[in-house]
C-alpha positions in Angstrom: -17.2 40.5 -47.5 -16.4 37.9 -50.2 -18.0 34.6 -49.2 -14.8 32.8 -50.1 -12.6 34.9 -47.7 -15.3 34.8 -45.0 -15.2 31.0 -45.1 -11.4 31.0 -45.0 -11.5 33.4 -41.9 -14.1 31.2 -40.2 -12.1 28.1 -40.8 -9.0 29.8 -39.5 -10.7 30.9 -36.4 -12.0 27.3 -35.8 -8.4 26.0 -36.3 -7.0 28.5 -33.8 -9.8 27.7 -31.4 -9.0 24.0 -31.7 -5.3 24.6 -31.1 -6.1 26.7 -28.0 -8.5 24.0 -26.8 -5.9 21.2 -27.2 -3.2 23.4 -25.5 -5.5 24.2 -22.6 -6.5 20.6 -22.1 -2.8 19.5 -22.1 -2.0 22.1 -19.4 -5.0 21.0 -17.3 -4.1 17.3 -17.6 -0.3 17.5 -17.6 2.5 17.9 -15.2 2.4 21.0 -13.0 5.6 21.7 -11.0 5.6 23.3 -7.6 8.0 26.3 -7.2 6.5 27.9 -4.1 9.7 28.5 -2.1 8.8 29.1 1.5 5.1 29.4 0.9 3.0 26.5 2.2 -0.3 27.3 0.4 -1.2 24.6 -2.1 -3.9 26.5 -4.0 -1.9 29.7 -4.6 -1.4 30.1 -8.3 2.0 31.8 -8.0 3.4 28.7 -6.3 3.1 26.7 -9.5 5.1 26.9 -12.7 2.9 28.5 -15.3 0.9 30.4 -12.8 -2.0 27.9 -12.4 -2.9 25.6 -9.5 -3.0 21.9 -10.8 -6.4 21.0 -12.2 -8.6 18.1 -11.5 -6.7 15.7 -13.8 -3.2 17.2 -13.4 -0.1 15.6 -12.0 1.2 17.9 -9.2 4.9 17.4 -8.8 7.1 18.4 -5.9 10.8 18.4 -6.7 13.8 20.4 -5.4 11.8 23.7 -5.0 10.4 24.6 -1.6 11.8 24.9 1.8 8.8 24.1 4.0 7.4 20.6 4.5 3.7 21.2 5.0 1.5 22.0 2.1 -1.8 23.5 3.3 -4.8 23.2 1.0 -7.0 26.2 1.8 -10.6 25.0 1.9 -13.2 27.5 0.8 -16.4 27.7 -1.2 -14.3 28.2 -4.3 -12.3 25.0 -4.5 -12.0 23.4 -7.9 -14.2 20.4 -7.1 -17.0 22.0 -5.0 -17.2 23.5 -1.6 -14.2 22.6 0.6 -13.1 20.0 -2.1 -9.9 20.3 -4.0 -9.2 17.8 -6.8 -6.0 16.7 -8.6 -5.0 13.7 -10.7 -2.0 12.7 -8.7 0.6 14.1 -6.2 4.3 13.2 -6.6 7.4 13.8 -4.6 10.4 13.3 -6.9 13.9 12.0 -6.0 15.1 15.6 -6.0 13.0 16.6 -3.0 15.1 17.1 0.1 12.4 17.5 2.8 9.3 15.7 4.0 6.1 16.5 2.1 3.0 16.7 4.3 -0.4 17.4 2.8 -3.0 19.0 5.0 -6.0 21.2 4.9 -6.9 24.6 6.3 -9.9 23.1 8.1 -11.0 19.6 9.1 -13.9 19.6 6.7 -11.6 19.6 3.7 -11.7 16.8 1.1 -8.8 16.1 -1.3 -10.1 14.2 -4.4 -7.5 12.1 -6.2 -8.7 11.2 -9.7 -5.6 9.4 -11.0 -3.1 10.4 -13.6 -0.3 9.0 -15.7 3.0 9.6 -13.7 6.3 8.7 -15.3 4.7 6.3 -17.6 2.5 4.5 -15.0 -1.2 5.1 -15.5 -3.9 5.6 -12.8 -1.4 6.8 -10.1 -2.8 8.8 -7.2 0.3 9.1 -5.0 4.0 8.7 -5.8 7.1 9.1 -3.7 10.6 8.7 -5.1 12.3 10.8 -2.5 14.3 9.8 0.6 11.7 11.6 2.8 8.2 10.9 3.8 5.1 11.7 1.7 2.6 11.9 4.5 -1.0 12.9 5.4 -0.8 13.7 9.1 -3.4 15.1 11.4 -1.3 18.0 12.6 -2.4 20.4 10.0 -5.4 19.5 10.3 -6.5 16.3 8.7 -8.0 15.8 5.2 -10.6 13.4 4.1 -9.4 11.8 0.9 -11.8 10.7 -1.9 -10.7 8.4 -4.7 -13.7 8.1 -7.1 -14.5 5.4 -9.6 -13.9 1.7 -9.7 -10.8 1.6 -11.8 -7.6 0.3 -10.1 -5.5 3.1 -8.6 -1.8 2.9 -8.0 0.3 4.0 -5.1 3.9 4.2 -6.1 7.3 4.4 -4.4 10.9 4.0 -5.3 12.7 0.9 -4.1 15.6 0.8 -1.6 19.3 1.0 -2.4 20.0 -2.5 -1.2 18.3 -5.7 -0.2 18.0 -4.6 3.4 17.2 -0.9 3.1 13.6 0.1 2.8 12.8 2.4 -0.1 10.6 5.5 -0.2 7.6 5.8 2.1 4.0 6.9 1.8 2.4 7.3 5.3 -1.4 7.6 5.7 -3.5 8.6 8.7 -6.3 10.5 7.0 -9.4 8.6 6.0 -9.6 7.4 2.4 -13.1 6.8 1.0 -13.1 4.7 -2.2 -14.6 1.6 -3.8 -11.7 1.4 -6.3 -9.1 -1.4 -5.9 -5.6 -0.2 -4.9 -2.3 -1.6 -6.0 1.0 -0.7 -4.2 3.9 -0.6 -6.6 6.9 -0.5 -4.3 9.7 -0.4 -6.8 11.5 -3.4 -5.3 13.8 -5.6 -7.5 14.4 -8.4 -5.0 13.9 -11.8 -6.7 14.6 -14.1 -3.8 18.3 -14.1 -4.3 19.5 -10.7 -5.4 18.1 -7.2 -5.9 16.9 -4.3 -3.8 14.0 -4.1 -1.3 10.9 -2.2 -2.1 9.3 0.9 -0.6 6.8 1.2 2.2 3.1 2.1 2.2 1.8 2.3 5.8 -1.4 3.3 7.6 -0.7 4.8 11.0 -4.3 5.2 12.0 -7.6 3.3 11.9 -11.0 3.8 10.5 -10.3 3.6 6.7 -13.3 3.6 4.4 -11.9 2.0 1.2 -13.5 -1.3 0.1 -11.9 -2.4 -3.2 -9.0 -4.3 -1.7 -5.2 -3.9 -1.8 -2.7 -5.7 -4.0 1.0 -5.5 -2.9 3.5 -5.7 -5.8 3.0 -7.4 -9.1 2.1 -11.1 -9.6 5.4 -11.7 -11.3 7.3 -10.6 -8.2 8.4 -7.2 -9.6 7.6 -3.8 -8.1 7.6 -5.4 -4.6 7.0 -3.5 -1.4 5.9 -3.6 2.2 2.3 -2.8 3.2 2.2 -1.9 6.9 -0.8 -1.8 9.2 -0.2 0.2 12.5 -3.7 -0.1 13.7 -5.9 -3.1 14.1 -9.0 -1.3 12.8 -7.4 0.2 9.7 -9.2 -2.0 7.2 -12.9 -1.7 6.5 -14.2 -5.2 7.3 -16.4 -5.8 4.3 -16.6 -8.5 1.7 -14.4 -7.8 -1.3 -11.9 -5.7 0.6 -9.3 -8.4 0.2 -5.5 -8.2 0.4 -3.2 -10.0 -2.0 0.5 -10.1 -1.2 2.5 -11.0 -4.3 5.9 -12.7 -4.4 8.8 -10.8 -2.8 6.3 -8.4 -1.1 5.1 -8.3 2.5 2.2 -7.5 4.8 3.7 -6.2 8.1 1.5 -6.1 11.2 2.9 -3.3 13.4 -0.1 -2.5 15.6 -0.5 -2.9 19.3 -1.3 -6.5 20.2 -4.9 -7.7 19.8 -7.4 -8.7 17.1 -7.6 -7.5 13.5 -11.3 -7.3 12.7 -10.9 -9.0 9.3 -13.6 -11.7 9.3 -14.9 -10.7 5.9 -11.5 -10.1 4.4 -9.6 -12.8 2.5 -5.8 -12.6 2.7 -3.9 -14.2 -0.2 -0.2 -14.9 0.4 2.6 -15.7 -2.0 6.4 -16.2 -1.5 8.9 -15.4 1.2 9.0 -11.6 1.3 12.4 -9.9 1.3 15.2 -9.4 3.7 14.6 -5.7 4.4 15.8 -4.8 7.9 12.4 -3.4 9.0 10.9 -6.9 8.9 13.9 -9.3 9.2 13.9 -12.2 8.5 11.0 -11.5 6.1 8.0 -13.3 5.0 4.7 -12.8 3.0 3.2 -12.0 6.4 5.4 -10.6 9.3 4.4 -9.7 12.8 5.8 -7.0 15.0 8.4 -8.2 17.5 7.1 -9.8 20.7 3.4 -8.9 19.9 0.5 -11.3 19.8 -2.2 -10.9 17.1 -5.4 -12.7 16.1 -6.4 -12.5 12.4 -10.2 -13.3 12.0 -10.3 -13.8 8.2 -9.4 -16.7 5.9 -5.9 -17.0 4.4 -5.3 -18.4 0.9 -1.9 -19.8 0.1 -1.8 -19.2 -3.7 1.8 -20.5 -3.8 4.3 -21.5 -1.1 4.2 -18.7 1.5 6.1 -17.8 4.6 4.4 -16.5 7.9 7.1 -15.0 10.1 6.7 -14.2 13.8 9.4 -11.9 15.1 10.7 -12.4 18.7 8.3 -14.3 20.9 5.2 -13.2 19.0 2.2 -15.5 18.5 0.1 -15.1 15.4 -3.4 -16.7 15.6 -5.4 -17.4 12.6 -9.0 -17.9 13.6 -10.1 -18.2 10.0 -9.3 -21.1 7.7 -6.2 -21.6 5.6 -6.8 -22.9 2.1 -4.9 -23.0 -1.2 -2.4 -25.0 -3.2 0.8 -23.6 -1.6 2.9 -24.8 1.3 2.7 -23.1 4.6 6.2 -22.1 5.8 6.7 -21.0 9.4 9.7 -18.8 10.1 10.8 -16.3 12.7 13.6 -14.6 14.5 13.2 -16.6 17.7 12.6 -20.3 18.5 9.7 -19.2 20.8 7.6 -17.4 18.1 4.4 -19.3 17.4 1.8 -19.7 14.7 -1.5 -20.8 16.3 -4.1 -22.5 14.0 -7.6 -22.1 15.2 -9.8 -22.5 12.1 -12.1 -25.5 11.9 -11.8 -26.1 8.2 -8.2 -25.7 7.2 -7.6 -27.3 3.8 -4.4 -26.2 2.2 -2.8 -28.9 0.0 0.9 -27.9 -0.3 2.1 -29.3 3.1 3.8 -27.6 6.0 7.4 -26.6 6.6 8.5 -25.5 10.1 11.7 -23.5 10.1 12.0 -21.3 13.2 9.6 -21.5 16.1 6.5 -23.6 16.4 3.0 -24.3 15.2 0.2 -25.0 17.7 -2.9 -26.7 16.4 -6.0 -25.9 18.4 -8.4 -28.8 19.3 -10.9 -27.9 16.6 -8.3 -27.2 14.0 -5.8 -29.1 11.8 -2.8 -28.7 9.5 -2.4 -29.8 5.9 -2.7 -33.5 5.4 0.3 -33.2 2.9 3.9 -33.6 4.0 5.1 -32.1 7.2 8.8 -31.2 7.4 11.1 -29.6 10.0 13.7 -27.5 8.1 15.2 -25.9 11.2 15.9 -28.9 13.4 19.7 -28.6 12.9 19.9 -25.1 14.3 16.7 -24.6 16.3 16.0 -27.0 19.1 12.5 -25.6 19.7 11.2 -26.2 16.2 7.9 -28.1 16.8 4.3 -28.7 16.1 1.9 -29.1 19.0 -1.4 -30.9 18.6 -3.8 -29.9 21.4 -6.1 -33.0 21.3 -6.5 -32.5 17.6 -6.6 -35.8 15.7 -4.5 -35.5 12.6 -3.4 -37.6 9.6 -0.3 -36.5 7.7 1.2 -38.0 4.7 4.9 -38.9 4.6 
């Protein structure tokens, strides 16, 4: 064959191969839409548009197709990330989905690896829910262990609510997450302290989590706000660095049975006043379940003025120390709700405002030496600060 033509044919084959390679990679990494109807088997190729199960970097999207809520990942020796380990970039339930999406496994040894993907323009997403129904990982089918590898921040995303009082979309977790990556919850809220809509909800309904990179709720500028809910006192892995930051207009909601959160190595940073979503009315950066008493063992940093809200007759005890430049604002739904300060080295500099309910200062503890004000005196006769043999100097 003429060398000139042989060279041209070789180059053409290389070009075609490159095109096929690029096309193949785009399919593996791109959006793959579920169309499985009444089938509940995740790793069945005919259940996906294009005839391929989502790859390890793909974005698995659940929209209007499908009439069954549980997606069962069949765990075998032939899963795409090793024995009994199925990997995908991200899983999304869109606003078009009209039924709960539950992700489970065919056996309790199964691992779902979430590698992160760009979903609707947001990078490093692992789970996203824009529907009016739960995206959940229950134990009923049976449970998965979830692995999120790497140390790059991973995003959990929901849509916001339709008003300032209605919670948005919800992601509910009970299965154990193992990860050293930091997590950010982007709740979709637009509440700015005066107007806008509430954010979505990311909640953990079970304990024993194994992630250690910490959680940030909302963005630092107050956008993408949401509610991060803990339904078990032992949810968080009590290790240094596994800190929680609640940004302005977002909330940490404690909804567990009463008792002690084992958080002695976890620093909680609070900002702002939360939002008026009905779930946690009247809102706050930290809100307790109604008529339930909690003890928080870790330190709290007031990075800006921040509200701690006790609903009903709840008492929230902070055994750690409160520091930072912000003001501590005590709020609540009842004049009998209480904030108990038990740390022996409190040192926040922004002063103290008591709106609803009271603050009790333990004998070894103290409040800020900056200004103390009672903003609820005109309407709440039980607004108070009680010093239990604690000597205290307060500026005017």
